[in-house]
N, C-alpha and C positions, 0 to 999 in steps of 0.2 A: 324333231324336226316339226315346224307346227305349217300346217297346210291346208290353206283356205279354200274349203269347199265354194264352188259357184253355181248361183243358183240355180235348180233345175228352173229352164224354162215350161212354162204357161203351157206349152200344147202337147206338152210328155205329162201335165199332171191331169189335165182335162179328157185324156183318154181312156176310151173305154177299155176292155180285160180284153175281150175281142181284136179290139185295132192290136193293142202292147203287145198279144202273140203275136198276131200275123206280122207286123213289122220285123220283132225280135229273130224271128223265124227264117224272112228276109233277108236281113241281115248276115245271117249266118250265115243262106245257102250264098251273097255277093262276096262277103269275103272269105270261103272255102277255106282251104287247107293253109292258108296266113294264116287264121284265128282259131284258139284256142280255148275252151270257158274250163275254170276248173269253182270247184263249188266243194265247200268244207259242211263235213257231216252236217251239220250247228246251221246251216242256211233252207231258210224257208222252203216251201215244197217248188209255189211259182216263179222258184227263181232257180234251185237245183233241177232242175228237170231240162234246162239248157245246159246245163254243165256236160263238158265230154268227160270230162274224172270226175270224181268224187275220192275224197281223200281227207286226212289230217293236212296239218300247213303246209309240213315239211316237206310230207309226202305228194302234194300237189305241186309243191315247189320243182320236186327231181322230175318230177312226170311235167312241166311247162316248160323248163330246157330240156331235156331230151325229144319234144318236138321241134328236128330240124326244121322241119318247112313253115311252121308259124313264127310269124311277121312280127301275128300281135299275142301275148298274156293276159285274157281276162281276165281277175281272182275275185269271184266272190266272193268274198270272207272278211277278214280285217285288217287296220292298216301293215300290221306288223309281218302278216303272212305274205302280204303283196311286197317291201319290201323285204323281205326274204326272198322270193323269189324273184327279185330284179338283183339283188346282191348274186342269184345263182344265175341268172339269164348267159347268153351265148348274144356274141356281138350283133348286130341288128335285129335280138327280141327290142320289143316295149312290153311294157307290163303296166296294166292298169286294173285301180282300184273304182270300180264304179261309183261309189258316194267315198271321198277322203273324207269324211265324217267320222267311217263304223271304224272309229277306236278299237282298244280293249284294254278294260278297267284296270284288270290285273298289269298290262306290259306301264301302261301311264303311273303304278305306285312306283317303280323306281325309273328316276327322273337321276339324268347319266351323272350332275350334278352333285346331287346327294351320292350317287355311287362311286364317286371318286374323293368324296370326304370319307363315308364308311369304309373304303382301300386305306386312309389313311391314319385313321384310327385304330383298325385291324392289323397293319403291318407297324404300328407302335405297340398294342399289343403281346401279338403272337410271332413279329418280327418276318423274318421272308421262309414261312412252315405253310403260307397258307394256298390255294392253290383254287382260283375262282368257276363256281359253274353257274350257266342262265338256261333256267326252261326258255325251249325256241320262242315261247309267251314272252318274245322283251322287246326292247328298241332294234334296230343297225347298232344304236352309239353303243347302247349297252354292250350288245353283241363285240362288238368291237376294242372295246374297254377286255375283254373275258381274252378275246386273242391278243392282244397285245400283254397282256401278263400271265400269257401260258397256258389259260383255261378250254374251256368247250366251251359246248351249249347241250343240252339232250331234249329229249321226247317225254314224253308220259311211258311210252312205249320202255326205250333204252335207256333211262334214267340212272336202271340199278346197275349196268357196263359203264355208263360213263363216270357215275359214282367211286365202282371198285377202280377207272383207270386214273381217272385223280388222284383214291389213296394213296395211288401206287408209287405218284410222284410228292405227294405229300402229306404232311402231318396231318390237317385241317383244312376242312372245305368250306368255303363262301361264298354258301347255294341260295342265287332270286332269281324272280321277284316271288316266287311260287312257297314261303314255306311250308306250309299242306303237302304238296309234292317230297319235298327237301326232308321233310321230319319221315310223312307215311314210306319214303325209300329207303332210311336210314334205319329206321327202329327195324320194317318187317321184313327187306329183303337184306340190308346190311350186319343187323344184330346191334346197331348202337341202340341205349338207353336215351333214355331219355334226359336223363340225368348230365350228359354228355353234349347236351346240344344247349346254345344259345342264342338269343333272339338281339336282330340290332332295329332298334326304329329308329327309321328316316326323319320322324316327324319329331324324334326328342331328342335327335343325332345321339346317342348313346345303347350299350346293351342291355337288354331287358335284364330282368330277372332269373335265378339261375337258380337248377335244383341239386349241381352239385358243385366241386371244386374248380374252381374256374380254369389253373392250370390243366382241366384231366376233356375240357371242352372238344370235341372233333367237330362239331359244326354249327355252323358259323348262318343262320336263317334269316335274310332278309323279312320282313313283318309286310307281306303280299301277301295277296288271294287274290283268288279270282270270284268275282261276284255271285257268276251260278250257283257252284257250287257250294256258296258259303252259306247257301238256303237250306240246304238237308243237315238234318242234325239225332241225335241220338237217340230219340222223342219218336220221329217216326218213324225209324228201324223196329220200336217195339211195340207203337201199332201195330204195324202189318202184322210182325210174331201176335201178337194176340187178338188178331182181327183173322187171321188163316196162315197156323202155323206151317202147312207147307211151301207158302211161297217164298221162293230165295231174295235176296235181297244182292244187288251187285251196284258196287257203285265207281266212280272216277275215285281216283286218288288226292283230284287235288280237293275235294269232299274233308274234313275238319281230321284229326287223328282215331278220335273217336267215333266216328259214324262209320270210319274202315276199319277200326278194328272188332264193333259190331255185328256189320257188313258178312255173308260168306264168301263175298267174289271182293277182288277190285283191281280194277284193269283199265288201261287207255280208250279210247272212243274204241281202236280198232278191236281192240281186244275184247270191249262187251261185245260187238257187234259179228265177231267169229265166232265168241260164248253161244250168244242168241243162235246164230243158224245151225249149229252145231246140237241144239236143245231137244230133245226129245217133244214128239208131240202131246199136249197137254200139260203139259211141265210150265210152272207160275215163276211169274220173275215182278219183283218191283225194283227198277230203275233210278237209280241218282245221276243223272246228268242232265244237258241240256233235252227241254220237252219238244223242238222241232226231232232230234233223233229217235226219243223213247217212240213218238205215235210215230216216226217211219219202219221204226222195227214192228211196231205194231202193227199194222197196214201189211207189210210182209213178209208177218208172219201169223197168220189166224188162230193157224192149229195149236198156237199157245197162246195164255193168259198173260199180255204185258203191259203195265201200267207204271207210272210216274210213284217213284218213292216220295214226292210229294204230294198234300193235296191242293195246294197252290203251283199255279204256272211260274217255270223258273228258263222263261225265252233268255237267251243273253242278245242285251237289246239291241245294243252296237253291230250284231251280225248282221239284224233285219234292219236295218239303216240300206243295207241292199236291197232295193225292187225292181220292180219289172220296169218302170218309166226310168228310171238312175242305168239301167242295163242299157235299156235300146238308145239312148243321149247318148252311151258309152261307144257304142257298137253304128250308131250313125255319125258320129261324128269322125271315126274313122275314117269310113266310106268316103264323108264330105274335105280326108284332107283338115281339119280343124280339131285334129285331137285335145279331148279331156279328158280331166284325171288321169296323167301320168303320174307313175310314180319314180321319183327319183330319188338313189342316193347319192352323196357325194365320194370324190375316190378316194379316199384316207377310209373313212368310215367302211364304205364298199370292200374297199383292202385288207382290213379287220377282223369285219365280222366274216368275212369268207374264210380267213385262216382259219378263224372259231371255229365257223360249220365240217370244216373240211376236215379239222380234227376231227369231231366226233362219227363223220364217214366211215373214218378210217377206223374206230372203234368195230373190237368184233360182241 
């Protein structure tokens, strides 16, 4: 779906920091229990401080719909997250994304038309032995495609369980859009060798090079990635080891295979937060994930030494499109009865994407 964001009115562009804070708080108080604001962990500090709940994308979508009194769900995240919240929302609830241009480069790498073309080629090559899985970091249209074809979605925290569910049903798994999460989960959690994985390149419209016999392939990986986690490198891990042998390296599984292999630990955003929260005072960590989260963890755990694995900043630029002016405009537009930035998913896509999400929620 191609949304065109309305231009931010000049009044909000020129507003002082103090006035933005004052008016956001006033709007929250006026809307009361009709409003719930959700903030993704990667969100900037001056916005996430207004979140009623923090979490990853799926947890927040479930929390939002669980707020039965809330008529308005304002999702401070990116496009696919708000789509998921809209898909799972209850009748009478409206979902908003404060800036509709806040997309996700990874989700954008899996265009639905390209996915359908890939599926035809995969079916021709492997027959009816393939089940599709998509990371929740994908568009509603891709989730709907997966739902229609008997597959489901996964998060970075449950990818192992979902992949095991898939392999219990079919011989091959078509995993999209993040090749790294698919590869790392298959290798480190499922014991599937790299020789049994093949890349599907949507730009070239063909399978990539394979390291083993094609008839032994088990994983078909979409050639997509996270622009933030792609920036972490094996060399950065080696530098940390040389500089401080006591430093532990923990990374997100969206990082490349070589980075995850060298790290001391890897896990979802929630896992990283939990691991740091349980670590002893004086422990030292280099974390390979989005910089807003790493800086927040450092502030919340001054008893530990926490730094970003990379020597350069790694913010999620699209996530950072959500700022206080857009948040305030969204809230005041609701109060005025002229809402902007409403998230809409058409009925058929909503139906099938909900099936995909619901399947995931039944997997233990």
